[in-house]
KEKOL-193411 format. One record per atom (N, C-alpha, C): residue in one letter; x, y, z. Coordinates in Angstrom, 2 decimals. Atoms other than C-alpha are relative to their C-alpha. Example, Ala and Ser with C-alpha at 12.3 -4.5 7.8 and 13.67 -1.06 7.14 Angstrom:
drenke A | px 0.89 | py -1.19 | pz 0.00 $
drenke A | px 12.30 | py -4.50 | pz 7.80 $
drenke A | px 0.90 | py 1.20 | pz 0.00 $
drenke S | px -0.82 | py -1.19 | pz -0.06 $
drenke S | px 13.67 | py -1.06 | pz 7.14 $
drenke S | px -0.77 | py 1.09 | pz 0.73 $
END
This chain:
drenke M | px 0.46 | py -1.60 | pz -0.54 $
drenke M | px -47.75 | py -92.02 | pz -76.10 $
drenke M | px -1.53 | py 0.17 | pz -0.50 $
drenke T | px 1.41 | py -0.38 | pz 0.70 $
drenke T | px -51.43 | py -91.13 | pz -76.33 $
drenke T | px -0.12 | py 1.39 | pz -0.05 $
drenke T | px 0.07 | py -1.35 | pz 0.39 $
drenke T | px -52.33 | py -87.90 | pz -78.04 $
drenke T | px -1.18 | py 0.82 | pz 0.55 $
drenke R | px 1.25 | py -0.48 | pz -0.47 $
drenke R | px -54.85 | py -85.29 | pz -76.71 $
drenke R | px -1.09 | py -0.27 | pz -1.19 $
drenke S | px 0.74 | py 0.14 | pz 0.84 $
drenke S | px -57.97 | py -86.16 | pz -78.35 $
drenke S | px -0.57 | py 1.44 | pz -0.73 $
drenke L | px 0.58 | py -1.01 | pz 0.64 $
drenke L | px -59.63 | py -83.58 | pz -80.74 $
drenke L | px -1.52 | py 0.08 | pz 0.55 $
drenke T | px 1.53 | py -0.12 | pz -0.74 $
drenke T | px -63.04 | py -82.27 | pz -79.17 $
drenke T | px -0.88 | py 0.78 | pz -1.15 $
drenke R | px 0.84 | py -0.58 | pz 1.13 $
drenke R | px -65.93 | py -80.97 | pz -81.38 $
drenke R | px 0.43 | py 1.49 | pz -0.02 $
drenke R | px -0.17 | py -1.28 | pz 0.00 $
drenke R | px -64.97 | py -77.56 | pz -79.97 $
drenke R | px 1.32 | py 0.59 | pz -0.49 $
drenke D | px -1.41 | py -0.28 | pz 0.88 $
drenke D | px -61.33 | py -77.58 | pz -81.16 $
drenke D | px -0.14 | py -0.06 | pz -1.52 $
drenke A | px 0.29 | py 0.01 | pz 1.29 $
drenke A | px -62.45 | py -78.74 | pz -84.41 $
drenke A | px -0.97 | py 1.13 | pz -0.79 $
drenke L | px 0.90 | py -1.37 | pz 0.66 $
drenke L | px -65.13 | py -75.96 | pz -85.13 $
drenke L | px 0.79 | py 1.32 | pz 0.22 $
drenke R | px -0.80 | py -1.20 | pz -0.08 $
drenke R | px -62.69 | py -73.34 | pz -83.63 $
drenke R | px 0.87 | py 0.07 | pz -1.17 $
drenke G | px -1.06 | py -0.10 | pz 1.46 $
drenke G | px -59.95 | py -74.45 | pz -86.13 $
drenke G | px -0.69 | py 0.25 | pz -1.39 $
drenke A | px 0.74 | py -0.11 | pz 1.25 $
drenke A | px -62.29 | py -74.52 | pz -89.06 $
drenke A | px -0.52 | py 1.38 | pz -0.11 $
drenke A | px 0.61 | py -1.45 | pz 0.09 $
drenke A | px -63.86 | py -71.07 | pz -88.36 $
drenke A | px 1.16 | py 1.00 | pz 0.08 $
drenke G | px -1.03 | py -0.77 | pz -0.17 $
drenke G | px -60.51 | py -69.68 | pz -87.80 $
drenke G | px 0.72 | py 0.12 | pz -1.46 $
drenke I | px -0.56 | py 0.05 | pz 1.20 $
drenke I | px -59.13 | py -70.90 | pz -91.08 $
drenke I | px -1.00 | py 0.44 | pz -1.12 $
drenke G | px 1.06 | py -0.58 | pz 1.16 $
drenke G | px -62.34 | py -69.97 | pz -93.09 $
drenke G | px 0.16 | py 1.63 | pz -0.01 $
drenke A | px -0.08 | py -1.47 | pz -0.35 $
drenke A | px -61.99 | py -66.65 | pz -91.31 $
drenke A | px 1.10 | py 0.86 | pz -0.92 $
drenke L | px -1.13 | py -0.43 | pz 0.71 $
drenke L | px -58.63 | py -65.94 | pz -92.83 $
drenke L | px -0.11 | py 0.07 | pz -1.37 $
drenke S | px 0.33 | py 0.02 | pz 1.31 $
drenke S | px -59.60 | py -66.89 | pz -96.27 $
drenke S | px -0.73 | py 1.18 | pz -0.71 $
drenke L | px 1.10 | py -1.08 | pz 0.62 $
drenke L | px -62.36 | py -64.42 | pz -96.29 $
drenke L | px 0.68 | py 1.46 | pz 0.01 $
drenke L | px -0.69 | py -1.16 | pz -0.17 $
drenke L | px -60.02 | py -61.60 | pz -95.41 $
drenke L | px 0.39 | py 0.67 | pz -1.61 $
drenke P | px -0.25 | py -0.54 | pz 1.01 $
drenke P | px -59.77 | py -59.02 | pz -98.34 $
drenke P | px 1.40 | py 0.43 | pz -0.08 $
drenke A | px -1.32 | py -0.30 | pz 0.07 $
drenke A | px -56.29 | py -58.17 | pz -99.56 $
drenke A | px 0.25 | py 1.18 | pz 0.72 $
drenke A | px -0.26 | py -1.21 | pz -0.66 $
drenke A | px -56.47 | py -54.64 | pz -98.17 $
drenke A | px 0.09 | py -0.32 | pz 1.76 $
drenke A | px 0.01 | py 0.36 | pz -1.45 $
drenke A | px -57.25 | py -56.06 | pz -94.55 $
drenke A | px 1.07 | py -0.96 | pz 0.31 $
drenke Q | px -0.96 | py 0.92 | pz -0.58 $
drenke Q | px -54.49 | py -58.76 | pz -94.91 $
drenke Q | px 1.21 | py 0.94 | pz -0.04 $
drenke A | px -0.65 | py -0.99 | pz 0.10 $
drenke A | px -52.23 | py -56.03 | pz -95.82 $
drenke A | px 0.29 | py 1.09 | pz 1.58 $
drenke R | px -0.25 | py -0.81 | pz -1.54 $
drenke R | px -53.12 | py -54.01 | pz -92.34 $
drenke R | px 0.36 | py -1.03 | pz 1.07 $
drenke R | px -0.36 | py 0.86 | pz -0.94 $
drenke R | px -52.46 | py -57.17 | pz -90.57 $
drenke R | px 1.13 | py 0.21 | pz 0.54 $
drenke A | px -1.36 | py -0.35 | pz -0.62 $
drenke A | px -48.90 | py -56.05 | pz -90.20 $
drenke A | px -0.01 | py 1.01 | pz 1.27 $
drenke Q | px 0.12 | py -1.19 | pz -1.03 $
drenke Q | px -50.06 | py -53.19 | pz -88.04 $
drenke Q | px -0.47 | py -0.57 | pz 1.35 $
drenke L | px 0.61 | py 0.36 | pz -1.38 $
drenke L | px -51.33 | py -55.30 | pz -85.18 $
drenke L | px 0.97 | py -0.42 | pz 0.96 $
drenke D | px -1.21 | py 0.25 | pz -1.02 $
drenke D | px -49.67 | py -56.14 | pz -81.95 $
drenke D | px 0.17 | py -1.57 | pz 0.11 $
drenke L | px -0.17 | py 1.49 | pz -0.12 $
drenke L | px -48.47 | py -59.75 | pz -81.15 $
drenke L | px -0.76 | py -0.77 | pz 0.25 $
drenke L | px 1.18 | py 0.81 | pz -0.52 $
drenke L | px -51.54 | py -60.97 | pz -79.49 $
drenke L | px -0.84 | py -0.05 | pz -1.08 $
drenke S | px 0.76 | py -0.12 | pz 1.07 $
drenke S | px -53.66 | py -59.72 | pz -82.30 $
drenke S | px 0.58 | py -0.95 | pz -1.30 $
drenke E | px -0.67 | py 0.76 | pz 1.14 $
drenke E | px -51.31 | py -61.33 | pz -85.03 $
drenke E | px -0.03 | py -1.47 | pz 0.39 $
drenke L | px 0.05 | py 1.60 | pz -0.18 $
drenke L | px -51.16 | py -64.68 | pz -83.29 $
drenke L | px -1.36 | py -0.38 | pz -0.03 $
drenke G | px 1.35 | py 0.23 | pz -0.22 $
drenke G | px -54.96 | py -64.47 | pz -82.85 $
drenke G | px -0.50 | py -0.55 | pz -1.17 $
drenke T | px 0.51 | py 0.30 | pz 1.51 $
drenke T | px -55.38 | py -64.57 | pz -86.64 $
drenke T | px 0.30 | py -1.23 | pz -0.70 $
drenke R | px -0.57 | py 1.01 | pz 0.40 $
drenke R | px -53.62 | py -67.51 | pz -87.21 $
drenke R | px -0.57 | py -1.54 | pz 0.59 $
drenke A | px 0.58 | py 0.99 | pz -0.50 $
drenke A | px -55.29 | py -70.99 | pz -86.66 $
drenke A | px 0.95 | py -1.11 | pz 0.63 $
drenke E | px -1.11 | py 0.76 | pz -0.71 $
drenke E | px -52.01 | py -72.90 | pz -85.48 $
drenke E | px 0.42 | py 0.61 | pz 1.31 $
drenke Y | px -0.33 | py -0.45 | pz -1.20 $
drenke Y | px -51.88 | py -70.73 | pz -82.33 $
drenke Y | px -1.23 | py -0.03 | pz 0.99 $
drenke L | px 1.25 | py 0.13 | pz -0.62 $
drenke L | px -55.50 | py -71.45 | pz -81.14 $
drenke L | px 0.12 | py -0.27 | pz 1.51 $
drenke T | px -0.25 | py 0.57 | pz -1.36 $
drenke T | px -54.27 | py -73.52 | pz -78.02 $
drenke T | px 0.80 | py 1.18 | pz 0.61 $
drenke L | px -0.84 | py -0.94 | pz -0.60 $
drenke L | px -51.51 | py -70.90 | pz -77.27 $
drenke L | px -0.73 | py 1.21 | pz 0.49 $
drenke M | px 0.64 | py -1.11 | pz -0.16 $
drenke M | px -53.85 | py -68.09 | pz -77.49 $
drenke M | px -0.78 | py -0.23 | pz 1.37 $
drenke D | px 0.72 | py 0.07 | pz -1.01 $
drenke D | px -56.25 | py -69.67 | pz -75.09 $
drenke D | px 0.68 | py -0.06 | pz 1.27 $
drenke L | px -1.02 | py -0.10 | pz -1.37 $
drenke L | px -53.28 | py -70.25 | pz -72.52 $
drenke L | px 0.55 | py 1.21 | pz 0.20 $
drenke L | px -0.73 | py -1.27 | pz -0.25 $
drenke L | px -52.01 | py -66.81 | pz -72.97 $
drenke L | px -1.39 | py 0.73 | pz 0.69 $
drenke V | px 1.00 | py -0.68 | pz -0.63 $
drenke V | px -55.48 | py -65.35 | pz -71.94 $
drenke V | px -0.21 | py -0.57 | pz 1.45 $
drenke L | px 0.21 | py 0.40 | pz -1.36 $
drenke L | px -55.86 | py -67.98 | pz -69.08 $
drenke L | px 1.04 | py 0.48 | pz 1.15 $
drenke T | px -1.00 | py -0.16 | pz -0.79 $
drenke T | px -52.77 | py -67.10 | pz -67.68 $
drenke T | px 0.31 | py 1.75 | pz 0.38 $
drenke G | px -0.12 | py -1.13 | pz -0.15 $
drenke G | px -53.20 | py -63.35 | pz -68.10 $
drenke G | px 1.47 | py 0.76 | pz -0.86 $
drenke L | px -1.12 | py -0.75 | pz 0.81 $
drenke L | px -50.07 | py -62.98 | pz -70.30 $
drenke L | px -0.60 | py 0.64 | pz -1.41 $
drenke S | px 0.31 | py -0.71 | pz 1.10 $
drenke S | px -52.21 | py -61.95 | pz -73.17 $
drenke S | px 0.20 | py 1.59 | pz 0.12 $
drenke D | px -0.31 | py -1.31 | pz -0.31 $
drenke D | px -52.33 | py -58.73 | pz -71.69 $
drenke D | px 1.36 | py 0.78 | pz -0.07 $
drenke T | px -1.42 | py -0.45 | pz 0.39 $
drenke T | px -48.55 | py -58.14 | pz -71.87 $
drenke T | px 0.20 | py 0.06 | pz -1.24 $
drenke L | px -0.39 | py -0.29 | pz 1.23 $
drenke L | px -48.31 | py -58.86 | pz -75.38 $
drenke L | px -1.00 | py 0.61 | pz -0.93 $
drenke R | px 0.64 | py -1.05 | pz 0.72 $
drenke R | px -50.69 | py -56.24 | pz -76.33 $
drenke R | px 0.65 | py 1.35 | pz 0.40 $
drenke R | px -0.49 | py -1.20 | pz -0.35 $
drenke R | px -48.63 | py -53.86 | pz -74.60 $
drenke R | px 1.37 | py 0.54 | pz -1.07 $
drenke R | px -0.84 | py -0.62 | pz 0.81 $
drenke R | px -45.92 | py -51.61 | pz -76.42 $
drenke R | px 1.38 | py -1.09 | pz -0.68 $
drenke G | px -1.11 | py 0.92 | pz 0.19 $
drenke G | px -43.08 | py -53.94 | pz -76.14 $
drenke G | px 1.33 | py 0.62 | pz 0.26 $
drenke P | px -0.25 | py 0.99 | pz 1.07 $
drenke P | px -40.65 | py -54.92 | pz -77.63 $
drenke P | px 0.08 | py -1.32 | pz 0.57 $
drenke F | px -0.20 | py 1.15 | pz -0.65 $
drenke F | px -41.13 | py -58.48 | pz -77.34 $
drenke F | px 0.28 | py -0.91 | pz -1.33 $
drenke T | px 0.07 | py 1.50 | pz 0.87 $
drenke T | px -40.09 | py -61.98 | pz -79.17 $
drenke T | px -0.45 | py -1.09 | pz 0.41 $
drenke V | px 0.58 | py 1.02 | pz -0.55 $
drenke V | px -42.26 | py -64.66 | pz -78.81 $
drenke V | px 0.28 | py -1.11 | pz -0.81 $
drenke F | px -0.36 | py 1.42 | pz 0.40 $
drenke F | px -41.12 | py -68.53 | pz -79.59 $
drenke F | px -1.36 | py -0.52 | pz 0.37 $
drenke A | px 1.46 | py 0.55 | pz -0.10 $
drenke A | px -44.73 | py -69.38 | pz -80.17 $
drenke A | px -0.26 | py -1.47 | pz -0.41 $
drenke P | px 0.16 | py 1.51 | pz 0.43 $
drenke P | px -45.42 | py -73.04 | pz -79.99 $
drenke P | px -1.31 | py -0.07 | pz -0.74 $
drenke R | px 1.14 | py 0.02 | pz 0.85 $
drenke R | px -47.88 | py -74.05 | pz -82.54 $
drenke R | px -0.82 | py -1.08 | pz 0.68 $
drenke E | px 0.87 | py 1.02 | pz -0.44 $
drenke E | px -50.83 | py -76.54 | pz -82.15 $
drenke E | px 0.61 | py -1.30 | pz 0.18 $
drenke M | px -0.52 | py 1.41 | pz -0.03 $
drenke M | px -48.47 | py -79.63 | pz -82.71 $
drenke M | px 0.68 | py 0.09 | pz 1.41 $
drenke A | px -0.64 | py 0.26 | pz -1.18 $
drenke A | px -46.61 | py -78.91 | pz -79.55 $
drenke A | px -0.86 | py -0.33 | pz 1.04 $
drenke F | px 0.86 | py 0.45 | pz -0.92 $
drenke F | px -49.79 | py -79.38 | pz -77.81 $
drenke F | px -0.69 | py -1.30 | pz 0.00 $
drenke W | px 0.47 | py 1.72 | pz 0.31 $
drenke W | px -50.92 | py -82.68 | pz -79.68 $
drenke W | px 1.02 | py -0.76 | pz 0.22 $
drenke R | px -0.93 | py 0.88 | pz -0.15 $
drenke R | px -47.76 | py -84.12 | pz -78.92 $
drenke R | px 0.04 | py -0.33 | pz 1.72 $
drenke M | px 0.04 | py 0.48 | pz -1.66 $
drenke M | px -48.62 | py -84.16 | pz -75.03 $
drenke M | px -1.36 | py -0.93 | pz 0.00 $
drenke S | px 1.01 | py 0.92 | pz -0.29 $
drenke S | px -50.85 | py -86.80 | pz -73.69 $
drenke S | px -1.18 | py 0.81 | pz 0.88 $
drenke Q | px 0.71 | py -0.81 | pz -0.81 $
drenke Q | px -54.15 | py -85.78 | pz -72.33 $
drenke Q | px -0.12 | py 0.27 | pz 1.33 $
drenke A | px -0.37 | py -0.39 | pz -1.67 $
drenke A | px -53.14 | py -86.23 | pz -68.75 $
drenke A | px 1.00 | py 1.24 | pz -0.02 $
drenke Q | px -0.98 | py -0.92 | pz 0.15 $
drenke Q | px -50.18 | py -83.80 | pz -69.62 $
drenke Q | px -0.89 | py 1.27 | pz -0.18 $
drenke Y | px 0.59 | py -1.41 | pz -0.03 $
drenke Y | px -52.26 | py -81.18 | pz -70.83 $
drenke Y | px -1.22 | py 0.29 | pz 0.68 $
drenke D | px 1.36 | py -0.37 | pz -1.17 $
drenke D | px -55.33 | py -81.52 | pz -68.40 $
drenke D | px 1.06 | py 0.63 | pz 1.07 $
drenke Q | px -0.67 | py -0.64 | pz -1.11 $
drenke Q | px -52.46 | py -80.91 | pz -65.73 $
drenke Q | px 0.44 | py 1.43 | pz -0.26 $
drenke L | px -0.36 | py -1.21 | pz 0.46 $
drenke L | px -51.28 | py -77.96 | pz -67.85 $
drenke L | px -0.71 | py 0.88 | pz 0.50 $
drenke I | px 1.17 | py -1.13 | pz -0.12 $
drenke I | px -54.68 | py -76.09 | pz -67.75 $
drenke I | px -0.49 | py -0.13 | pz 1.58 $
drenke D | px 0.88 | py 0.32 | pz -1.34 $
drenke D | px -55.55 | py -77.16 | pz -64.15 $
drenke D | px 0.37 | py 1.22 | pz 0.57 $
drenke P | px -0.33 | py -1.49 | pz -0.72 $
drenke P | px -55.92 | py -74.09 | pz -61.92 $
drenke P | px 1.02 | py -0.14 | pz 1.03 $
drenke V | px -1.14 | py 0.31 | pz -0.91 $
drenke V | px -53.43 | py -75.64 | pz -59.39 $
drenke V | px 1.35 | py 0.29 | pz -0.79 $
drenke F | px -1.25 | py -0.03 | pz 0.73 $
drenke F | px -50.79 | py -75.70 | pz -62.13 $
drenke F | px -0.08 | py 1.31 | pz -0.58 $
drenke R | px -0.22 | py -1.43 | pz 0.54 $
drenke R | px -51.52 | py -71.89 | pz -63.11 $
drenke R | px 1.12 | py 0.70 | pz -0.14 $
drenke P | px -1.45 | py -0.80 | pz 0.02 $
drenke P | px -48.32 | py -70.31 | pz -61.90 $
drenke P | px 0.91 | py -0.78 | pz -0.74 $
drenke Q | px -1.01 | py 0.57 | pz 0.75 $
drenke Q | px -46.36 | py -73.13 | pz -63.41 $
drenke Q | px -0.19 | py 0.38 | pz -1.60 $
drenke L | px 0.36 | py -0.28 | pz 1.59 $
drenke L | px -48.09 | py -72.66 | pz -66.80 $
drenke L | px 0.59 | py 1.46 | pz -0.42 $
drenke A | px -0.33 | py -1.42 | pz 0.40 $
drenke A | px -47.72 | py -68.82 | pz -66.54 $
drenke A | px 1.41 | py -0.13 | pz -0.14 $
drenke R | px -1.65 | py 0.04 | pz 0.21 $
drenke R | px -43.85 | py -69.34 | pz -66.10 $
drenke R | px 0.39 | py -0.86 | pz -1.18 $
drenke I | px -0.44 | py 0.86 | pz 1.18 $
drenke I | px -43.58 | py -72.00 | pz -68.76 $
drenke I | px -0.32 | py 1.01 | pz -1.38 $
drenke L | px 0.47 | py -0.92 | pz 1.22 $
drenke L | px -45.58 | py -69.40 | pz -71.28 $
drenke L | px 0.92 | py 1.17 | pz 0.09 $
drenke R | px -0.85 | py -1.16 | pz -0.08 $
drenke R | px -43.40 | py -66.27 | pz -69.93 $
drenke R | px 1.58 | py -0.41 | pz -0.51 $
drenke H | px -1.28 | py 0.74 | pz 0.27 $
drenke H | px -40.31 | py -68.69 | pz -70.73 $
drenke H | px 0.36 | py 0.14 | pz -1.62 $
drenke H | px 0.13 | py -0.01 | pz 1.57 $
drenke H | px -41.31 | py -68.21 | pz -74.50 $
drenke H | px 0.13 | py 1.28 | pz -0.28 $
drenke V | px 0.18 | py -1.49 | pz 0.59 $
drenke V | px -41.36 | py -64.28 | pz -74.53 $
drenke V | px 1.38 | py 0.67 | pz 0.66 $
drenke V | px -1.21 | py -0.64 | pz -0.37 $
drenke V | px -38.01 | py -62.34 | pz -74.60 $
drenke V | px -0.57 | py 1.58 | pz 0.08 $
drenke P | px 0.31 | py -1.39 | pz -0.29 $
drenke P | px -38.25 | py -58.55 | pz -73.52 $
drenke P | px 0.54 | py 0.82 | pz -1.12 $
drenke E | px -0.79 | py -1.05 | pz 1.31 $
drenke E | px -36.55 | py -57.35 | pz -77.00 $
drenke E | px -0.45 | py -0.50 | pz -1.27 $
drenke R | px 0.58 | py 0.15 | pz 1.29 $
drenke R | px -37.21 | py -57.39 | pz -80.53 $
drenke R | px 1.04 | py -0.63 | pz -0.78 $
drenke H | px -1.08 | py 0.78 | pz 0.79 $
drenke H | px -35.13 | py -60.17 | pz -82.51 $
drenke H | px -0.75 | py -0.31 | pz -1.08 $
drenke S | px 0.34 | py 0.58 | pz 1.38 $
drenke S | px -35.68 | py -60.87 | pz -86.26 $
drenke S | px 0.72 | py -1.30 | pz 0.01 $
drenke V | px -0.79 | py 1.22 | pz 0.11 $
drenke V | px -34.57 | py -64.22 | pz -87.51 $
drenke V | px 1.20 | py 0.25 | pz -0.67 $
drenke F | px -1.48 | py -0.60 | pz 0.48 $
drenke F | px -31.96 | py -62.27 | pz -89.39 $
drenke F | px 1.16 | py 0.01 | pz 1.10 $
drenke E | px -1.00 | py -0.42 | pz -1.02 $
drenke E | px -30.49 | py -61.18 | pz -86.21 $
drenke E | px 0.54 | py -1.44 | pz 0.83 $
drenke L | px -0.20 | py 1.53 | pz -0.62 $
drenke L | px -30.54 | py -65.13 | pz -84.73 $
drenke L | px 0.76 | py -0.91 | pz -0.78 $
drenke V | px -0.78 | py 0.91 | pz 0.82 $
drenke V | px -29.25 | py -66.83 | pz -87.64 $
drenke V | px 1.52 | py 0.10 | pz -0.06 $
drenke G | px -1.20 | py 0.03 | pz 0.23 $
drenke G | px -25.63 | py -67.54 | pz -87.76 $
drenke G | px 0.92 | py 0.41 | pz 1.28 $
drenke R | px -0.69 | py -0.43 | pz -1.04 $
drenke R | px -24.69 | py -66.87 | pz -84.14 $
drenke R | px -0.96 | py -0.77 | pz 1.21 $
drenke R | px 0.86 | py 0.59 | pz -1.31 $
drenke R | px -25.51 | py -68.35 | pz -80.64 $
drenke R | px -0.26 | py 1.27 | pz 0.96 $
drenke T | px 0.74 | py -1.16 | pz -0.74 $
drenke T | px -27.50 | py -65.87 | pz -78.39 $
drenke T | px -0.47 | py -0.53 | pz 1.23 $
drenke V | px 0.49 | py 0.40 | pz -1.43 $
drenke V | px -28.35 | py -66.20 | pz -74.71 $
drenke V | px -0.97 | py 1.24 | pz 0.16 $
drenke L | px 1.01 | py -1.03 | pz -0.19 $
drenke L | px -31.74 | py -64.15 | pz -74.20 $
drenke L | px -0.58 | py -0.01 | pz 1.12 $
drenke P | px 0.62 | py 0.18 | pz -1.31 $
drenke P | px -33.26 | py -63.23 | pz -71.07 $
drenke P | px -1.60 | py -0.05 | pz -0.30 $
drenke T | px 1.69 | py 0.07 | pz 0.21 $
drenke T | px -37.23 | py -64.18 | pz -70.92 $
drenke T | px -0.76 | py 0.64 | pz 1.16 $
drenke L | px 0.68 | py -0.57 | pz -1.12 $
drenke L | px -39.93 | py -62.69 | pz -68.92 $
drenke L | px -0.16 | py -0.93 | pz 1.30 $
drenke A | px 0.01 | py 0.88 | pz -1.15 $
drenke A | px -39.73 | py -65.70 | pz -66.69 $
drenke A | px 1.26 | py 0.12 | pz 0.95 $
drenke G | px -1.18 | py -0.20 | pz -0.81 $
drenke G | px -36.36 | py -64.58 | pz -65.37 $
drenke G | px 1.15 | py -0.87 | pz -0.26 $
drenke T | px -0.97 | py 1.05 | pz 0.38 $
drenke T | px -34.59 | py -67.46 | pz -67.12 $
drenke T | px 0.66 | py 0.29 | pz -1.26 $
drenke S | px -0.61 | py -0.39 | pz 1.24 $
drenke S | px -32.34 | py -67.39 | pz -70.05 $
drenke S | px -0.24 | py -1.06 | pz -0.97 $
drenke L | px 0.58 | py 0.78 | pz 1.10 $
drenke L | px -33.33 | py -68.91 | pz -73.35 $
drenke L | px 1.29 | py 0.00 | pz -1.13 $
drenke V | px -1.04 | py 0.46 | pz 1.09 $
drenke V | px -30.38 | py -70.38 | pz -75.74 $
drenke V | px -0.54 | py 0.03 | pz -1.39 $
drenke V | px 0.44 | py 0.50 | pz 1.44 $
drenke V | px -30.96 | py -69.75 | pz -79.21 $
drenke V | px 1.30 | py 0.07 | pz -0.73 $
drenke D | px -1.12 | py 0.39 | pz 0.76 $
drenke D | px -28.49 | py -71.22 | pz -81.49 $
drenke D | px -0.26 | py -0.05 | pz -1.49 $
drenke G | px 0.35 | py -0.24 | pz 1.33 $
drenke G | px -28.28 | py -70.31 | pz -85.00 $
drenke G | px 1.40 | py -0.42 | pz -0.95 $
drenke L | px -1.12 | py 0.60 | pz 0.39 $
drenke L | px -25.04 | py -71.78 | pz -85.65 $
drenke L | px -0.14 | py -1.67 | pz -0.48 $
drenke G | px -0.01 | py 1.43 | pz 0.49 $
drenke G | px -24.26 | py -75.46 | pz -87.54 $
drenke G | px -1.27 | py -0.23 | pz -1.16 $
drenke G | px 0.86 | py 0.65 | pz 1.34 $
drenke G | px -26.35 | py -77.36 | pz -89.95 $
drenke G | px -1.30 | py -0.47 | pz 0.64 $
drenke N | px 1.15 | py 0.40 | pz -0.33 $
drenke N | px -29.40 | py -77.67 | pz -87.65 $
drenke N | px -1.04 | py 1.22 | pz -0.03 $
drenke G | px 0.80 | py -1.01 | pz 0.09 $
drenke G | px -31.02 | py -74.65 | pz -88.56 $
drenke G | px -0.11 | py 0.94 | pz 1.26 $
drenke L | px 0.05 | py -0.80 | pz -1.18 $
drenke L | px -32.34 | py -72.12 | pz -85.91 $
drenke L | px -0.63 | py -0.85 | pz 1.16 $
drenke R | px 0.56 | py 0.75 | pz -1.50 $
drenke R | px -33.00 | py -73.72 | pz -82.26 $
drenke R | px -0.31 | py 1.03 | pz 1.13 $
drenke A | px 0.23 | py -0.56 | pz -1.08 $
drenke A | px -34.55 | py -72.10 | pz -79.35 $
drenke A | px -0.07 | py -0.95 | pz 1.15 $
drenke G | px 0.23 | py 0.89 | pz -1.02 $
drenke G | px -34.05 | py -73.95 | pz -76.06 $
drenke G | px 0.08 | py -1.62 | pz -0.48 $
drenke G | px 0.00 | py 1.72 | pz 0.70 $
drenke G | px -33.30 | py -77.18 | pz -78.43 $
drenke G | px -1.21 | py -0.03 | pz -0.75 $
drenke A | px 1.08 | py 0.21 | pz 0.78 $
drenke A | px -36.52 | py -76.82 | pz -80.13 $
drenke A | px 0.24 | py 0.93 | pz -1.46 $
drenke P | px 0.01 | py -0.46 | pz 1.40 $
drenke P | px -36.40 | py -76.27 | pz -83.91 $
drenke P | px -1.06 | py 1.49 | pz -0.13 $
drenke V | px 0.62 | py -1.28 | pz 0.46 $
drenke V | px -37.37 | py -72.62 | pz -85.02 $
drenke V | px -0.18 | py 0.25 | pz -1.31 $
drenke S | px 0.24 | py -0.09 | pz 1.15 $
drenke S | px -39.06 | py -72.02 | pz -88.17 $
drenke S | px 0.66 | py 1.38 | pz -0.46 $
drenke L | px -0.69 | py -1.09 | pz 0.96 $
drenke L | px -37.36 | py -69.46 | pz -90.70 $
drenke L | px -0.78 | py 1.11 | pz 0.06 $
drenke S | px 1.12 | py -1.03 | pz 0.32 $
drenke S | px -40.59 | py -67.60 | pz -91.38 $
drenke S | px -0.13 | py 0.75 | pz 1.28 $
drenke E | px 0.41 | py -0.35 | pz -1.29 $
drenke E | px -41.61 | py -65.16 | pz -88.71 $
drenke E | px -1.00 | py 0.86 | pz -0.65 $
drenke I | px 1.24 | py -1.01 | pz -0.21 $
drenke I | px -44.60 | py -62.90 | pz -87.84 $
drenke I | px 0.48 | py 1.31 | pz 0.56 $
drenke E | px -0.36 | py -1.35 | pz -0.56 $
drenke E | px -43.87 | py -59.29 | pz -87.44 $
drenke E | px -1.10 | py 0.66 | pz 0.31 $
drenke A | px 1.16 | py -0.84 | pz -0.56 $
drenke A | px -46.06 | py -57.20 | pz -85.31 $
drenke A | px 0.48 | py 1.44 | pz 0.43 $
drenke T | px -0.55 | py -1.60 | pz -0.36 $
drenke T | px -45.95 | py -53.51 | pz -84.31 $
drenke T | px 0.81 | py -0.20 | pz 1.39 $
drenke N | px -0.91 | py -0.03 | pz -1.29 $
drenke N | px -44.47 | py -54.59 | pz -80.75 $
drenke N | px 0.90 | py -1.14 | pz -0.11 $
drenke G | px -1.17 | py 1.26 | pz -0.01 $
drenke G | px -42.02 | py -57.54 | pz -81.81 $
drenke G | px -0.27 | py -1.04 | pz -1.20 $
drenke F | px -0.28 | py 0.95 | pz 0.76 $
drenke F | px -41.58 | py -60.72 | pz -83.53 $
drenke F | px -0.55 | py -1.35 | pz 0.58 $
drenke A | px 0.39 | py 1.44 | pz -0.38 $
drenke A | px -43.20 | py -64.27 | pz -83.23 $
drenke A | px 0.67 | py -0.85 | pz -0.89 $
drenke H | px -0.94 | py 1.19 | pz 0.53 $
drenke H | px -41.04 | py -67.35 | pz -84.11 $
drenke H | px -0.68 | py -1.14 | pz 0.19 $
drenke E | px 0.84 | py 1.10 | pz -0.20 $
drenke E | px -42.93 | py -70.52 | pz -84.57 $
drenke E | px 0.94 | py -1.28 | pz 0.44 $
drenke V | px -0.82 | py 1.37 | pz -0.58 $
drenke V | px -41.55 | py -73.61 | pz -82.39 $
drenke V | px -1.18 | py -1.00 | pz 0.06 $
drenke D | px 0.97 | py 1.04 | pz -0.08 $
drenke D | px -43.16 | py -76.96 | pz -82.30 $
drenke D | px 0.25 | py -0.71 | pz 1.14 $
drenke T | px -0.22 | py 0.68 | pz -1.17 $
drenke T | px -42.25 | py -77.81 | pz -78.80 $
drenke T | px -0.41 | py 1.01 | pz 1.00 $
drenke L | px 0.10 | py -0.86 | pz -0.93 $
drenke L | px -43.35 | py -76.28 | pz -75.51 $
drenke L | px 1.18 | py -0.02 | pz 1.02 $
drenke M | px -1.09 | py -0.19 | pz -0.74 $
drenke M | px -40.40 | py -75.17 | pz -73.83 $
drenke M | px -0.10 | py 0.06 | pz 1.48 $
drenke R | px -0.02 | py -0.37 | pz -1.44 $
drenke R | px -39.84 | py -75.47 | pz -70.16 $
drenke R | px 1.28 | py 0.38 | pz 0.62 $
drenke P | px -0.95 | py -0.44 | pz -0.89 $
drenke P | px -37.88 | py -73.64 | pz -67.87 $
drenke P | px 0.99 | py -0.77 | pz 0.84 $
drenke V | px -0.71 | py 1.03 | pz -0.64 $
drenke V | px -34.89 | py -75.22 | pz -66.08 $
drenke V | px 0.36 | py 0.79 | pz 1.25 $
END
């Protein structure tokens, strides 16, 4: 499998994002908990591609709203696992409606913390009009749509974001 090649733009954006986070004073870092989901995700280097795609599809405007939302946020690794051809198709303007549907499948119009999801199996509605099965039973940890979910979470004023390492596709 061919992986997406790192462009100079990607490297510079990633370095700038990481550097900017380390320069935040402690008071500013404490205030970050008061940001909306889009702003919270935007402060983290592991979500640069997701942020670009949210803007590209207009879903960024939704995640600025009051919510509540739970976002199963694919980190950079989810996109690096794609071939260059798959990524190019994903961002092709002709594919934009499908991309928007894929991203809306990652967003639940309800607020769910990790603690609410662990220890049970839940079927959640998504903004794509699909259902997302979140399984917190058994010894496999927490999984959403079959993808592993990090047990750390990002809390924002309008919901939670949970890190996944896969771009989940609606069925």
